[in-house]
N, C-alpha and C positions, 0 to 999 in steps of 0.2 A: 416501059415496066413501072408498075406504078406499086412503091412500098412504103408504109408509113416508116417515120423516123424516130423506130423504138430502138433501145440499144442491147444488143445480145448480151452482152457482160451485164448489162443491168436485170435482164431476165435471170441469167444464173445467181447475181447477188440476192437478186428478191427471193430465193430459195434458201437461202443460208442462214444461221444465227445472227441476228442484230449485232452481237457483238462476241468475241471471244475472252475468258479469263486470261489474265496473265499478259497480256498487253503482245499477243502473235499476230504479225503481221498477217493480212489476209494474203491466201498467194493465189498467182492469176491462173483462171481456171483452164480450161482445156480450150476454149471456145475461143474465147480473147488471145490465149498463147497462139493458137493457130493464125487468127486472123492477122495480127501483129507482125507473124512471121512472115507470111504472104506479101503485108504490104511492103514489109522489108524487101522484101527478096522481086518483089515486080520490076523494081526499076534494075535489077543486077542483072536478072536472067529471062528477061522477057522474050529475048530472040534464041531461047535453048532450042536448039535440033529436038523435032518428035522423036527422033531415033533413039534416045535414052528413056524414053518414056514406058518402055515395056517394062525396064528395071524397076524405075520409080512405080510405077502402077502396082509391080506385084510388093514392093515394100510397104509400101501403104496399104493394101490389101490386108498384106498380114498383121499392120498394125491395128486394122481394125476401122480407119477411118474413112476408108472408101470401099464402097462395094458395086459389083456388075448391078443388069438388070436382070429380071427372071431368069435367065439363060445364063447368067454368071458375066458376062461379056461386060469389061470395065469400059469398054468403047472407046478408044484413047485415042483414034481420029478422028472423034467426031467433036461437033462443039455440045457447048451448055447448055443445056434447055429449063426452060423457066423449072418445070416441074421437078427436075434434078438440082436445082437450088434449094427448093424447100426439102430435099430430103439431106442436103450437104449441112444447111444451117441448123437441122434438127441433130445431125450426128456432132457437129460442131459444138453443139451447146451440150451436148452430154445426155439427150432426151429424144434420143431415136425409137427406144422402145414407146413411152410416153406418145410420142406422135403418131408412129405406125399405129396405135391402139385406139389411137383418138376415133369418134364416132363422126360420121361424116354429118356437116354440119354448112358447108359452103354449097353457093347456089349456081355454080360455073359449070353453064350446059357441056361445054368445048372439052371437059375432062373426059377422058375415054377409060373405061375398065376402071378397076377398082384399087388396083397397088398405091396409087398415090391419091387415094381419096383421105387418111389419114394425115398423112405429111401437110397436104393443102391444106386443109382444116384446121390443121395444129398452127399453121405459120402463119393463116389467116386472123385464128383466137388470138394470138400473142404478139399480134401487130407489126410482124419481120417482113407477111408479104399481102398486096392486094391483088387484085385482078385490073383489066383493062378498065372493067363495069364490073355490076351486080350480075352477071350471067354469063361474062367472057375473061376468062383468066389469063389466055393467050397461053394456053398450051399446045406444046413441043415448037413453039417460036425461040428461036438461038436468040441467045443473048451478046451484049458484045464486052469488051474489058470494061469500057464506061460505065455498061449495067452492072457488069460482075465488082467494080470498084464502087459502085454506089448502095449495094451492100454492104461493102466491107465498112465505107465510110459512117454509115448512118449504124451496123453493128459498133461501132467504135464513140459512136455516142454525134458524129458530126451533122451540122444542122446543112441538111441537103435541101431545101425547100426549093432553091434556086436551082432547078437541072444543068442550067445553060453554063454554069458552073464550077461540074460535075470535075471535069477535065482539069481547072485550077486548083480546085481542092484536094484533087487526089496526088497530083504533084508534092502541093507545100504539105500533105502528110506524109510524103514520101514512098507512098503507096505504087506509083509509078513513074517509070522516067519521063522526061519532057518531049523524048524524040519517040513514045509508043503510040501507034495510031491506036486510039483508044476507041474510035467505030469499028476496027476489025473483030470478027466475031472470036470468043474467047474458046479455046482447044483445050480438051479435056487433056490430054496426054502432054501439053506444056505446064501446064498448069500443076499435074502430078510429081512433074520431075521438081518443080518450083517449089514444092510444100517438100521435097525428100530433102533439097539442097537445103532448105530452111532450116531443118533438123538438125545440123551443127554449126547453126548461126546463133549467138550468144543473145538472151532475150533481155533487152534493157532495164536495167534495175535489179535483177536477180543475181547476176553474178553465174549465170548457167546455162547450156545452150537450151534449145526449144525439146531437143527430145528427152532431156533430162527433167525439163518442166514438167513433161507430159507424163515421163516414169516410161517411158517405151522401152522394150528388151533391145539391151546393147548400151543403154545408155546410164543405166543404174549406176550411182554412186553409194558406199555402203554408209550407211546412217554413223553418225558422229559417237566414238565410245562413250560420250558423255554430253548432255544438255541437262542445262538448269535452267530456271525461269521462277518468277516469283508468280506463287498462285492466291496468295493472301499477305495479308497483311503481316503477319506473324507466323509465315509458310513458305517455304521452297521447295520444290518439286523437282526431282533429278532424276534424269531418265538417263539410262543405259542400252549398249545395243544388243546386250547380251545380258543373261543372268550373273549377277553376280554372289561375290562370299558376302553373305549377309550377317555371318558369325563373327568376323573378322572387320568388317567396315566401318572405316572410322570417317567422317566428315569433319573439315573447318572450313568454316565461310569466314571471308575479311571484307570489310569496304576501307579503304585510301589504308591498307594495310593493318586497320585498326579489327582485332575478333570479334565477331559477333555470336554470342553463344548460341549452341542449339540445345535445345533441352531435351526434346525427347526424336527419334527416329523409327517410322512404320515404314515396314518395305510389304510391296504387292507381291501375292502369290505366287508372280512366276517371276519375283527375284531382279526384275527389271526397273523398278522405280520405286525410291524412294521419298518419304515426305518428311522433310525437316522441320520440325516446329520451334521456333524461335525465342527467346529469353526477352525479346524487345521488338518494336514494331522497326520494320523497315522504314528507310528514311532515302530521299533522292539522292542516286549516288550508284559508282560503278560496281558491282559485289565479285570476287573470284571465288569460287565453290573447288574444293581441294579433297578428292575422297582417296583414302590411304587404305590399302588392304583388300580394296572391294576385288580388285584383278591381280595380276600378277604386276603389272605396273602401276603407279602413280596417277591418277588422272585430274585433270582440271577442267573447269569451264569457267565463264564470265556471263554477267545478263547484268540489265541493269534494273532498277527500279526507279517507282517514283514515290513524293509523300502522301500519303492517306489522306482523299478526299472526298467530300459527301459528292455520291453520284445520283441518289435521289430520294425523294420524300415521299410518300405516301399512308393514305389514311386505310386503316386496314377494315372500318366498320362501312355499313351503308345507311345510317341514321345515328344523329345524335342521340344516346339515352339520356333520361333525364336521371339527374344523381343521385347518389347513396349518402345517408347522414351514418354518422357513426354507430348509431344503435341498429341499424340496417334498414330503415324507413326513408320513403322517397324525398328529395330534394328539389322541390319544383324549381329552386332559386341559380341550379346547376345542371347542366349539360357534359356530357362525357364522350369521349370517342379516343380508341386506340390510334397510333402512329408507328410509323417504323422509319429508320434514319440509314441507307444501307451505303457501303464505298465503293469505289471501283473495281473490286473484286466481288460483288455482292454480298458482301458480308453485311450481318445486322451490325451496325455501330451505334444505336437507337442511345444507350445508358452515354458511350462518349459524346456524342455532338447532338443527344436530343435538347437539353436545355440551352443548345445555341442557337435552336429555329425559333425565328421570330413569328408568332403566330397571331393572327388579327381576325375577329369576329363581326359580325354587322351589329349584335345583340350580344353586350356584354363584354368583360375583360376574362383576361387569362388568370385563373385562379390558381393552375398549377400545371405543370409539364414533366411528369415526373415517372423514370419506367417504361416510357411509352405510352403515357396514358395522359390525354388532354382534360383539363376540366378548365370550362369555360363558365364563369359566375355573374349573374346578372342581378346589381345591387338597387338598381329602382325600384322605390315602393308601387306594390299594385302591379308588377307587369313581370308574371314569373313564366316563365316559359311555357308553352302550349302542347298537348299533342297534335303532331302535323304541321307545327309554325317551321318555314323555311327559313333556315339560318346561314348566310355563306360564311367561310373559314377559309382564309389563305397562312399558306406557309413559306416560308425564306429563309434560305441559309444563306451567307455571304463572309467568305473569306479572300480575300485579295481576289484573286480571279477565279477564285470556285464559287459560283452563285448556281441555285437553284432553286425552282418556286414552280409550288403547285397550289390550287385552288379549287374548291367543289361548294354547291349549296347542297344543305343537309334538312333533310325533315327530322323532327324532333319526336322521338318515339318513346314507350314506355321505359321504367326504370330497367337497368341492363344488370339480369340476372343471369347465372350459370347455366349454360345450353347444351355446351359438349364438350367433351374433352378427347385430346389427339396423345397418345402415349408416342414419344418420340424415340426412347431409347432405354435400356436399363444399361446406367452407367457405371463405370469403374476405372479411377483414375491411370489405373498400370492394363486395362484393358484385359483384367482377369476374366476366365468364364466362370460364371456361376457352378458351384457342385456343393453336395451335402457338406464336406468340409470346408465350405468356404466362411468367411469372417463375414457376415450375413449384413454387418451394419457398416460394411465398405461400400456398398452397390445402394445407388440412388435412382430412382425411377424417375425417368425426365419428361415432364408433359405438358401439355399448353392447355391452357380451356380459355373460351368464345361464349359470350353471351350470345344471345339471340340476334344480336345486330353483324354478329363478325368480330366484334371487337375482343381483342387478348384482354383477359381479366390475369390482373397483376397482384391484386389487393389480396394478401391471405387473410384476413378476416371476413373478406366475402368468398373465396373457399369455403373455410372453414364452417361459413352459415350455410353454402348452398349445396355442397358437395358431400356425401359420404363414401369412403371406399373401406371393401371388406376383403380377404382370402378365403381361398376355400378349404382351406388345409392347412392351419396355425401351427400343424405340426411339422411341416416343412418349413417355413419361414412366416415371419407374421411383417404387420407394417409399423412404424414407429407412431406412436402417439402420443396425444398431450391431451389430458383429463380425458379421455375414452375418444376422442377425436382423432384424425389423421393429422399428425403434424407436419403441414405443408410448409417448406424452406423455399426462401429465394434464394438467388445467388450462385445457383448450383452450376453443375454440367464442365465440361472441358474449359468454358470461358467464363466461367460464373457468373452467367446471363440468366437461366435459365429457372424456372419451377421446378420443383422436386421431390419427391417422396423416398425417405431412406426404409430400406429393409431392416428387419428385427431377427435376431438369432430366437429360436423356438426355446419355450421354456420346459425343454427335454432334460436337463440334467445332463448334458452333454450329448444324448443319444440322435443319431443325427439320420434323416429318414430323405428317401430319394422320392421322386415323383413327380406330376405336373401342377403346380399351384396358380390358380388362375385370381389374378387382382382386378376386380371391379370397382368402377368410379361412376356414384351412381349421382345424377341431377335431380336435387330435391324439389325443384322447381319445374322440370319438364319431363320428368322420370326417365329420360333417356340415361344409358348406361353403355358404359366404354369397357368392354374386357381385355386383358392382357393376359396370356399364358407364360408360365417360367418354367420353363424343363431344367428340373434340377435332378444332375444326375449322382452317382457315386462321385464321380470325378475325384477331386482330391482328397476326399475324406479318405481318412487312414481306414484302411481293410485287416492288414496283418502286421505281425510286429515280431521280431524273434532278437534275442539277448544273446550276446556274447560271453562268457562267466570270466570274471577278473580274474587275474591269476597272480602271482610272485606278491600276495599279501601279507603281513605279519602283523602281531602287536604292536601297538604304537604309532602305524600310520593314521593317518586323518582321513582325508577327501579323497575319492576314487573315481576314476570314470570307468563307465560300463558301457563297451560296443553297442550296438544296436542299429537295425534297419526297420525301418518302417515303411509298407508299400501301401499307396490309394489305389482308388479303382479303374485309374490307368493304366498303374502297373509302373508308375514314377515314383521314386523316392521322396521319402515327405521327411524333410529335416527344418522346419519352420517351427519355433516353440510353440508358436500361437494353436498352429495346426493341430498341435501333440497333445497341450496341456490337458485340455478337456476331452479327448477322445480316449485316452488311455488313463486305465487306474494301474497304480503302481502298490508292490508289496513286499516286504521280505521280512525274514526270519531274525534278521539281526534287531533287537530290541530298540526299540525308539522309531519315530518317523525321522525316517534317515534316507528314506528313497528317493527322488525324486527329480525331475527335470531342473534344469538351469538355463536361461535365457543367454545368450551372448547377445549383449545390448549393441554391440558395433554391427552385426550382421543378421540377426534375429534369430539366428539359428539354436537349433537348442542343445545341450548336452547333457548325459544321464549321469547322475551325480549320486555316489554313496558314501554316507560316512561312515565310516567304521571306527571314530576314535573310543569309544567305551569298550569294542567289543573284546572279547577275551579270543583265546586259540579253540577252534573248532570249525565245522563244516555247517554253511547259512544255505539258504536258499533263497532266490531273485523271482518276482512273478509279475508278469505284463497283460493285461485282459482289454481286448479293443472291446468300447463299448459298442450294443447296438451288432455285434457280429459274435461267431464263434471263435474267433481268433483268439488266442492265449500263448505266452511263452512262459517258459521257467527253467534255471539254470541253479546250479549248484555249484559252489567257491568255498575254498579253504584257507582259514587264515590259520599262518602257523604260528609258533611262537618267536618273541621278539627276537630280533636279527641279530647275526653277532657276525664283527667282523673277521673275513678269512683270508683277503689278500690286498696289499697294497701294490697296484697297479702303475703307479709311477708319481713323480715329483714334476709338479707342470711349470717349469721356470725355465729361462732361456739356456740354453746348456753352454754358449759361448758370448761373450762381452768383451768389449772392447776397452782398454784400461784409457781414460779421461782425467781433465782434472786437475787440480793442486791441491792436496797431492794425491797425484795419478792413480787411478783405481779403478777396478771395475766390482759394482756391488750386487749381488743375488740377494731378492728377498726370499725366504723360507716362509711363508704364514702356513697355520695349520690348513688354511684352505687351500694351500695347494700343493698339500698332498693327494692324492686320489686314491680312496680304498673302497673296496666291493664287501660286499655281507654275503652271506653264505646264500641269497637268494639270487645273486648276479646281479645286485643292485649298488647306486653308491650308497655310501654308508658313512653319517655324519658323527665325528666325533663329540663324544660326551665326559660327564665328568667322572666316570666309571674306568677310562681308561688313560694312559698317558703314553704322550708324544714325545720322542726323543732325538738328537741329530747329532752324530760325533763326526769328528773327519777320521777315514781309516786308512788316511795315506799320512806319509809326513812331509808335507811340502808347506814350510814356515810361510809363503809368500801369501798364503789362503788360512783369512781366520772367521771363526763364528763367534757372531756377540747377538746380544739382545734374549739368549736364553736364561733361563731362570741358572741357580746353583746346579741344580740336579741335569742339566744339558735339555731341561723339557721346553718343546717350541713353544713360542712366543708370538702375538703379532707382532711383534718386534724384532723377530729374529733374522738377522742379514749373514751372509759369507761376503768377506772382503779380500779382493785379490789386489796385491800391490805391486806384482810383476808378472808378465807372462808365464804360461805353464797352466798344468794342469793338475788339478786333486781328486779325490775321490772320497765321497759321503756314504752315509749309512744313515737311516733313517728307523728307527723300531717302535712299534707299539704294543703295549702289555698293559692286561687286567683280566678280569676275570676268565681266566685258564687261556687268558689267547699271548701270542709270543709270535707275533712277526714282523720281518726288514726287511729292507729294500735300499739296494745301493746306485750311487747314480755317479757319475763323473762329470765337474764342469771346467771349462778351460778359459783364462783370459787371454787377450792377444794384445798386441800393441800396433800398431797405425803401422809400421814399417814393415809388417809382417803379412800387410794384406796387399792384394793384387786385384786384378777384375774390377776397377768401381763402376757401379752404378747406379742410376737416379730412376726411381719410382715415378711411372706416369700420375700425372694429376688428373682429378675430372673436371669440368665445367662449373663454373662457379658463378655467381651473381655479383655483379659490379655497380650495382644501380646505386644511386644515395644513400649516405649513411649504411653501406654496405658493412654488417658482420660475420659475411660470410670468408673463409680464408683455407687455405690447403697447406698442408703438413707437407713438407719437401724431406724425404726421408732417401738419404744413401746410406749404400752397403759395398764392402768388400768379401772377398773371398779368401778364408783362412787355408792353410796348407791340409787339413782336412775336406776342403771341398763345400764348407759350409757359407754359407752367408752369413757377417755379422755386419749389425747395424752400426752406422758410424755417430757419433756426436755431434751435434748441430755445431759445436768450438770448432771443428775439424776440417770446416768446408765453409766457402762463401758462395751466395748466390744473387744475383746481380738481375733485375729486371728493367726492361724500358724506363727509360726516364719519361718525365713530361706526359705521363698516361694516368697518372694518380694511382699507380701502383707502388705497391713499397715489399719488404722482406722482413718481418719483426718477427722475432722472438720464432726462430724455426717453419714461420708461414708467410707465405706470397696474399696476401689481401689486397684490397681497393681502399684508400685512405679515405678514413669515415668522415667526412666532410659534406657538403651539402650538393657535389659536383659530381663525386662517384666517376666511372669512368667515362671519358668523354662520348659518349655516342649523339646519334642522332635521337633526341629524346622523343620525338614526335613519332618515333616505329619500336617496334621491338626489333634488337638486332643483337649478334653476337660478331665477337672480333676473335681472333689468332692472333699470339704474340709467344715471342721468344724469351725464354730465361735462360741462365747459362749459372754452371755450378764448378766452380772453380775447388780440388780437393787437394789438400797438402799430404802429399805419399807417405811423409814422416821420414824420406829419405833424402831431405831437402829440394825435390822436384816438387811440380804441381802436373795434376791431372786433370783436364777440363771438359764437362760434357755438357751439351745444348739440347734442350726438349722445348718442346711447345704446348699452348695450352690453350683455352678458349673462355672465355668470361663473357657473359649475357646483363643485358638491361632489363630482361623479363622479369617483372617482380615476382619473386617466392609466392607460390600457394602450396595449401597441404595438398599432397596428391593421396596420403596413407597414412592411415592411424593403426597402431599398432600397442600391445603390451608389451610392458619390460618389468623387470624385478632390480631396483636397485636401492641400497640403502634401509634394508629391511620393511620396504613396501611391495609388494608382488602384486603385480597386473595381468592376470588371465580372463579370458574368457568372460567380459563385461562385469567382473570383479576385481575390486581393488581391497587386499588384504595388510591390513596395519600390523605387522609384526609387533613382537614385546622386541622392543629395544628400539624403535624406530623414534625420530625426533617428528613429531607431527606439531608444527605449530601453527601452520596455514593450511589453506584448502588447496593455496598452489605447491604444495608438497606432494599431494597426491599427483599431479599432472607431470611436476617435474621427476618423479622416481619411478611412475609407475605406467606414464604412458609416452610414446614415442611419437611425432606428430613430422613426420617426414616428405619435405618439398619435393618439387622437381629437379633439383641439384642433388637430391640424395641426401642431404642434411637434417638432421635432428635437431631441430631448433625448439626453444620454450618458449612457448606463449602465454599469453594472461589472457582467462578465458571471463568469459560473461556466466554466472551460474545461478541456476535454483535447484535448491538444495530442500528435499521432500524426506519426509518420513516421522516416527514417534516424536510427540513434543517434548517429552523429557531429554530425548537425544539429543533433539536440535539446538535444545536450549544450552546446550554446553559450547556453540557456536556465536560469534559475536553476530551474525545475521545470516539470514535463510536466502538471503540474494543478492548479487553483486560481483566486483570483480574479486577473482580467486585469488590474487594476492593480497587484499584485504581483508578478506573473513578470516579471521584467526579462531584458533581453540582456546576458548576462556575457562572451560573448566577439561580436564583429564576426563577422554573415556574408557569406559571400563568395557572388560572383555565381554564380549556377543553386542555390543552398541553396531547398530546398522542405520544407513541413511542411503539416499539416493540423489547423485549429481546429474542435472542436465545442464551441457555447458554448447555453448556458442561461442567460434573462434573466428575474430573478420567476418563475421555476418555469412558466412557461407560454411565452415566445418562444424557440425553439430554432432552432439553423440548422448549418450545416457550411459553411467556405470554406478554400480551398487560398494558401496564403502562396507567392510567390516572389519571391527576392532577386534585381533586374536586374544 
């Protein structure tokens, strides 16, 4: 038996891609797996009885590994014949159909019939088997174990040139035992049982039995619930074994416990694959990926990555083109060609590594190598580059063990001109689908241009000179232009490394038009055209609007919100200001320009605002029209007479307080704003100078005394009730004026510590305990009085003990980490949190002490702003992207806006005050009243007092991460 020394595994591998992205291991294929298995079990089961062969044969037939002859007979009691080995080899290689269909090319005269012609021809063509001579195959010859082992050894790549050593080589390889007579004929049934037995044998290096490697029925194992791998230098692909909850899925990626920021997640249509775009490049190391909310349980996977490296340098053109001067004319002292550098993932990294490539040329020196364009210049006098001249160019990159080299000899060709354009995509940074309601300037047409030699062209001046671009319907959208020429841009696209051309909204006064718009690139040099169709549907363009009439309005009200619903062409609600303001015309019958959309600068959403400050009593109308449609909405509303107070709802103070201090007393503050009054429209009513609010005691408890009222019992901001002994007292507030006489009675009580029981301590939330921590948690202790009401103890009535030697302290009623350079003693290299216990000892007022022990968590994870909200403090009102500076506010620096109108909440739930970097814009006369237009918020001062109606816009950034904008208006 004479076969060539070809490897079956090499045959299979030659049909596979050269490499896999992400560094996947090549899995052992069916042929090699079976051969290895057979090799493993030959020595173990060579003497298996033929009686078991029938069951084994049926199994292998069911798996499709063996088949019978034309009559379906498995021929288990027969020996292997040469022609059947050809069939077996093709089946093991997974190429049976290909082998069967192979046209007859062999010249063996002893082959009978036609069944084996394809198999034998295929085996001969691929070097697996040869005949005894050019005309004799050895058809129907029985093979021995030695011959069978020879085929296996050669398939495994073992050199079998010395046929006399086959037995020795087979024993060394472990495919037969030393006691096997290799000259015996190889019986089919025995080998069937050997193969079946081998399916339960683990294949070395895989951790799997052979049946599992081959994916045979009964051996399948479910895919892992989650798998992760690096698929690009800034991309990780996560694969799940079933569809996940994409709406709630959150991903956390860490390397050695250091968080790696994920910028964007894109899910596949079947919801089984998530692509994570990272904020920074992967570096060498082991990574852990945690998926939360994707399934009912938290899932995690690990993978390894390597540092980015240069994998290939290639020249993109087939000639060196003569250079181009700045005026566009030919420069024969220069030649140019495009090149590209790719990393191990196949990513284009020319901009990163292109400048580090070492180029050499047989004529001239390197003039530049910017943005993937190599320019070679010859400075020798009288020796310009000539058409068809041959120039040798080499390129090499070396960094440590990363070495890449390429070279070629190029002919010099005519000057490079734009020959063709290929449009890659219509790009949007948020992957928005374009529609008639889109902000077209957000879309960029990504393209590449090549010259007549296939070189990429990145020179914007050359593009502008050699390309004209136009659209077929500028009423749908146009292209951005510069002096009537297409305004080509560099550094566009996802990775900021492509050529781009931005779209432009049509000049139609807000009217949106749907349809197909064709963008045509025309090469002035060659006349070649590239057309790209953009289908613009109604999509996100507003198609209808409805209004809800405001109600409970009265003379004296100012700005009110009007509820509305706007629907786009897809049936979705439109809420973004930018999608509404130019599409809808608003009018009202209230005098003045007072009905408009207002943008929430935090969310970008719109509110509909109506200003009725100067409106009188009466009925009015509101009107909204959607441009370019028949949709309109109108509602009527009524403004009632100035409201009057009708009811005192409550006095909003603690009704029970503990007696404390020296002198012992309980103090109740009763300021005017603590008295909640309702008007005739069931709204909160604010006290005005036309009314008088008084407070008197209606009980006769001398231990309760009112102070801070004026001489006529009128409530002021200084009004308090002081209790000097335990007990209760009843009080009455009255409101009079403008034919109004309202009253409300309430009872308050003072208790002593000895009268309380069932003491408790509120839980405290996790807090930051890193270096210089300003975070603290207040300890609140309560007791229950005889009426079952909870009463808060004063901090002087209990003691709090925290662990020693852990930098914790209890100061002024709060637990905190000592404000020094060490913080809570964590492992500083990783994010850690710990649980500690503290004890509260409460004086029960009867001479005894009650003790409560609580636990809390402290973390060294640095505080980060997680939420920005508006608030209203100290006559600064923050709401929906606006900050109103109300009359009486102390406005000294821009920092006052941040301290009083915005809340910056971190992951611990703390509202911390931050100094921001700000840029302030607006009318020059208004800005002149500030000490600066940009800088730190706590440094920019109000140099001159603002006037009513003054407005300006504040753009801010905090800690380089949180940014926003709001409009300031002085009342």
